[in-house]
C-alpha positions, 0 to 999 in steps of 0.5 A: 578893036578885036572881034571875037567869034564867041561871047567874052567878058567885059573889059576890066578898064585899067586893071593892074595886079593888086598889092599883097595884103600887109599885116596892118592894124585896123581900128574900129569903134568896137574892135581892134584888128591887129596882126596875129603874134604870140603876145596874144596867145595866152588871151586867145587860149582863155577865149577859145579854149576854155570849158565848153568851147570844144564846139567852136572847133567842130569845123576847124582842121584840128580839135580844140587845143588843151594846152597853151603850147598846143594853141601856140603851135597852131597859131604860130603855124598861121603866122609863119604861113607864107600864103596867109595874113592872120589877124587877132580881134580885140574888142574895145568894150565888154568883159574882154575889152582890150584882150584878143578874143578871136582870129581870122585872116586873109586866105586864098590871096590872088593879087593878079585877080584881085581876089582874097578870102576871109578864112579861119574865122574863130570868135570866142563866146564873149566876141560872137554875135556882138557888134565888135565881131561884125566890125572885125569882118567889116574892117577886113572887107573894107581894107580889102576893097577900099584900100587895096582895090581887090575885086572879090572877097570870098567866104568859104565854109563847110556845107554843114556849118550853119552858123558860118552860113548865117553869119556870111548871109547876114554880112551880105555875102552871096551864095555861089555853089558847092564843091562836093568832096572838096576836102577831107577834114579830120578824116571826114568828108567836107563839101565846101560852099562858096560865098563872095561879095564883089566890088560892084556889090560892096558899096551897097554892102558897106552902107548896110554895115555902116548903118548897122554899126552906127552908135545910134542904132544901139541903146544904152545897153548896146542892144541893136535897134534894127537888124543888119539886113544886107541881104536886101542890098545883094541878091543871092544867085540861088534866090 
């Protein structure tokens, strides 16, 4: 047994580098998460680039594309990136049933340390704030933790992006801190706030998600009976 003169972290028993995430299809009750491909670009253009959708692009690295060709080039860059595994979300109910209506991907993938980020989250208005949207992120988290064995799942956001902050907190992510002057986006400063869920926290977060997503939690019109309250399971370091 090795003795140390200073405090050290706990041993991670049997740790081995985790596999790189592959493009897989994840089937839920309310949404299908599928690898992003050009077959979905037209549907995505209708979902996130319509009149009145410009605000969805406020915190993204580019302004809202004004043509399918522009969106195509943006999304193709994600598909071709060697360090991103992008997905499209198609709700299985509602006005856009079966049509891609949002995107996100695995970013900052670090198999050696078992860490991965959900990044580039973009929901069209028909998908945002629905049970399909919640399930989409839940499926990505479940795949990372339960299938791939990752230890840490991150969510990072512009510190001024309050909708993204509320989504992270609602989904059970704990606030970790702020990286000041972290990036320059569209010529403007971006301070980045970091959130995460760890493998130790995931069982409680998963239980909260599954309880909320249970069909019994919704009435005949699909309205929730009880709110998602994962923050009761995971206490933020700043609280």
